[in-house]
C-alpha positions, 0 to 999 in steps of 0.5 A: 500500500502506498501511503500518500496520494490515495482517496480513502473511504473509512467506515466508522470514521467519526470516532476511535480508531477510525477517526484517528486513522483518518486523521493520520492519513490526511496528514500523509496527504491523502483524501479521506471520506469518513462514513458514520451514522451519528450526526455528532460524529460526522460533524467531528470528522468534518472539523478534522478536515474529512469529507463525510457521508452518513451511512448505516453499515448495518443496513443493506440499503444504506451500504448500497447507497454509500457505495454508489455515492462514493463511486460517483462523487469520489471516482478516484477512491482506491482504498476502503477501510472497514472499521465500523463496529459495535461491541456490547457486553452480553450475559449469556446466563441470563439469556443473552440478547437477540437484538445485540447479536443481530445488530453486532453481526449485521454491523461487524460482518455483513457490513464489510461483506456487503460493502465489498460486494458493492464496491469491488467492481470499482476497485478492480478498475483502479491501477492499484487498490487496497482493502483494509479490514480492522479485526481484533485480538479477540478474534484469536482469543475471545472475551467470554463477556463480549462473545458476539463481538469476538465471534464477528472478529474471528469471522472477519479474520477468516473472511480476510484470508479468503478475500485475499486469496481470491484477489491475489491475481488482481490489483487489490491488496488486502490488509488486516489490522489486528488491534489489541485492547485500545483506549477508545469508547468502543466497549464503553466510556470507561475504556477510553481511560482504562490503564490496561488499554493501549493508548490510541496514539501509540497504537496508530503510530505503530500501525502507520510505521508498519504500513510504511516499513512493510508495503506488502504486509498482510497482517498489521500486528502491533506488539501488544497484539502478539499474546492473542494472535499467537496464543494458539501456537503454544499448543492447546494446554497453553492456549487454554491457560491463556484463555482462562487467565485472560477472562478471569482478569476481565471478570475481576475488572468487570466486578470492580467496575460494577462495584461487586468486588 
């Protein structure tokens, strides 16, 4: 992926990792279009110098409209970053929430798939193009308390691999960015200041450096993602131990936040 002179569409571009990536790409002399469904977030993105389009990635019709508008108004678009996501706590013992599950799957999985289906014909006409899919370390070792979110990120990792293979003889480069736990408000307002989370600026800086140093990179892995990404390589017993330790720590953190411990 070249780092300058692109026209980039980024979903979920009005906050968190999406907005921070968008700002950095603007600084690198790229044109960035931020898609989001919240008027407040769109206004924030506009104030950062981004072009904006209102879109709800969970809705098939909105995704189609987004693709059409981008191709018509920004025909030079050659990079799409699938970043929009929701992440909600689920208590499966109490029965879970079908609404949360369906909304999470529609946004996190069907959204990127539908947008790719719609915009791929346009990208294939470009001299070179890039699709970036933002997954998560939780796609490799799940959080038991965000099960649907974790499952969607595992699905996106699998989808990224299949997409990359099918596009290997085309001008489209597929990159997966695998964040660790980062200081954003994705999981709630507490997350933005959680000392256990990686500072957002540090995460973005490391991601951009990897993209600069490794133009043909397929997975962008910051060092804090390594324990999750490579947990399975230690064998089943070590993976199981890591999964248990990780989720027991999350349980303790959750208990403290709720005042139970």
